[in-house]
Each structure stands twice: as C-alpha cells, then as structure tokens.
N, C-alpha and C positions, 0 to 999 in steps of 0.2 A: 909292750909286747906280751908280757906275762899275763896281764889282764885279758888280752885278746884270746890267748890260748886257753885260759881258764874259762872264759865265756863259751868258747867252742866246746870244751869238755862238758860244761853244764848243759848246754843245748843238746849235745849228743846223748847225755844221760836221760834228759827229759824225753827225747824222741824214742829212745830204746825202751822206755817204760811202757809196758803193754796197756796199762789202765789209764794212762794220762790222756786228756782230751785231744791234745795235738796229734799224738800218734794214731788215736782212734779216727780222727777226722781225715788224716792222710790215707789211712787204710780204706775208709768209706769212699773217699774220692777215687782211689785207684780201682775199687770194686765197681763203682758207678761207670767209670770210663770203660772198664772191661765189659760190663754188661751192655753198654750202648754199642760197642763194637760188635759184640755177639749178635745183638738184635739186628743191626744193619746187615751182617752177613747172612743171618737167617732169613731176612726179608728177600734178599737176592736169591737164595737157594729155594725159597718157597714158591716163587713165581711159576716155575715150570711144573712143580709138583701140584700146585693148585689147579693149573690148567688140565693136567691129567686126571685129577680127582673129579673135576667138574664134568668131564666126559664119561665117567664111569656111572653105572647103574647101581643105586644103593640096594643093599640086601632087603629082601621082603621080611615081613613079620614071621612067616613060616620058616624061612631060612635061619633067622636069628633064634627062633624057638627050638629048632632041631639041633642047633649047636649047644644050647644051654644044658649043662649037666644036671642030672637029678640029685646028685650028691657031690659034695666037695669036702674032702678031709674029714669024713665021718658026720658032716652036717648035711641034713636033708633040706631040699628046697621046700619052703613054706609058702612062697608067693612069687608071682612074676607079672610084669606088665610089658607088653610089646607095642611099639608105635605110639607112645605117649606124646611125642612131638611130630607125629606123622603129618598133621595138618600143615606144618611148616615145611614139609618136604624133606624132613630129616628122619632117617631110619635109626631106631634105638630100641634097646631092651633093658629092663631093670629086673633084678631078682634078689630075693633074700633067702639065706640059708641059716639054719639053726641046729644046735645040738639037741639032745633029747629033752633036757630040762630047760632049754632056751636061755641058759646062762651066757651062752656065746651066740652072737649073730654076725653073719657075714653078708654084706649087701654090695651088689655090683650095679653099675650103670655103664652101658656101652653105647656109644654113638658112632655111627658109620659116617666117615667124612666124605663119602662119595656123593656126587651130585652137586648142583649149584649151592644149595643151602647147607649141605653137610660139609662141604669144603670151607665155607665161610664160618661155620660153627666151630670147627676144629682149629682154624687159623690162630685164634687167640691163645689157645692152649699151647700151640707150637711155639708161639712167641715167649710164653712164660717158661717153657722148657729150655729156651736159649739162654736164660739167665742163670747165674750162680748165686745162691744166697743161703744163709743159715741164721736162724733165730732161735733163741732159747730163753725161757724164764722158768720160774718155779712151777708153773702150771703146764706148759706145753713146749714142744719143739717143732720147728718147721725148717725144712732144708731141701735143697736139690741134691740128688745122688745119682751115681752111675751103678746100675744093677743089671748083671747079665747083658752088658752092652747097651742097655736102655737108659735114657735120661728120665728121671722120675722126680716127683715132688712127694716128700713124706711129711706127714703131720702126726704128732703123737700127744694125746692128753694124758699126762703122767698120772694124776690122781684117779682117773676113771679107767685107765688102761684101755683107751680107745685109740685106734690108729686109722689113718687114711692114706691111700696111695693113689696117685694120678700119673698116667703116662700115655704116650701114643704108640701104638703098635704099627710099624711099617708106615709111619706118617699118615695113617688113614683112620685107624680105630682108636677113639679116645676111651680110656677106661678110668673110672673112679671106683675104687674099692674101699669099703669101710668095715673095719672089724670092731665089734663091740665086745669088750672084755677080752680083747686079743692084742698081744704086743706086736711090734712091727715084724718080727720074724714069722710069727704065726700067720699074719695077714699076707706076707709075701709068699709063704708056702701055699696058701689058698689061691692067690692070684696065679701062681705058676701052674697050679693044678687045673686052671681054667682052659689052658691051651688056646689062648686067643689067636695064635698064628693060624689055626685051622679056619678061621673066618675069612682070611685073605686068600 
C-alpha cells in the first residue's frame, strides 16, 4: 500500500512539473482539442456570414484610396497599390508609410471580404483567428491576442524589432500591418490610427 501511495505521489510530482514532457504533452493535447472545438464552432457561425458577404459589393479602388490616410503617427505615405488582386475579383489596397529618415516603416495590406472571391479569401484567416496559440523562442514570438475586443495574431522579431499584426474587422476586412523597427505597441498605435471601421 505504501508503495502504491508513493508511486502516486511521484506521478503527481512529474505531472505538476511544468517542463516535463508528460505535462507538456497533456497541455498540447488539451489545447489541440480546444482549438478543434473552436474551429467547428467557427465553421458553423461562418456559414451565414459568408452568404451575406458573397451578396455584398466589394469596395472600388477609388473608395479604398479615399479612405487611405496621407499620414499615420508622423509617418508619411510613400507608396500605395490598389487592386493588386483585382483580376481575381478581390478588392484590396496596400500602402507604406515612413518617418523622415525612413528608419521606421509601416506597411498595411487590406483585403475586402465582400463578393464571392473576397469571402473565400478571408475565410481562411477567420479560421486562424478561431484558434488560440502562443510560440516563443530567442528570435521571435507569435501568438493570438484579444485587443480592443478584436481577436488578432501578433508576430514579433526580437532582434530586428519588427512586428506584424493580422486581424479581421467586422468579419469582413482583413488587415495585415507590418512595422519595421517598431515594437508591438507602436504598431498597434498605428493600426488604431487607421480607423478601419470607417471602411464598413
């Protein structure tokens, strides 16, 4: 009996250790099950939204350009491209902003999820957003976060001080924002200055 109790204590100690492979595997399995459940729920929720998006008319290049700010957080727009994927029936715009000496650059890519092709293009990103994950090593971090009520994916290159943010606005507009020599807070500040809500 004593041996049995002792064995239970040893097993409990092993499980409770954060760095042991058994505990890690259990945590990964629980996370995987949770993510699968989230994905199934998201697929169900998405069906009606996708139908609505397919019936919407995507924004034109002119409408996207008129929304695009000339300046963000002291950085001036130095380039833009509208309708890069227009031939596929997807409405989009890309722009780059930089400070005076170009030591910092902020690039955005916005895709309108309206229309048949737009809805299909943003569906994959919505599935990614339904997951919960976090990765980190000595070079970079990657994780899902909740920011101002939005689910987003953050990536940060530690040595280069480069950050990337991806999220969906109102389940329609996909945004990818990249900050060169900008930490995550600076990039989020620039993203919020965009006022993406005005597009919808």
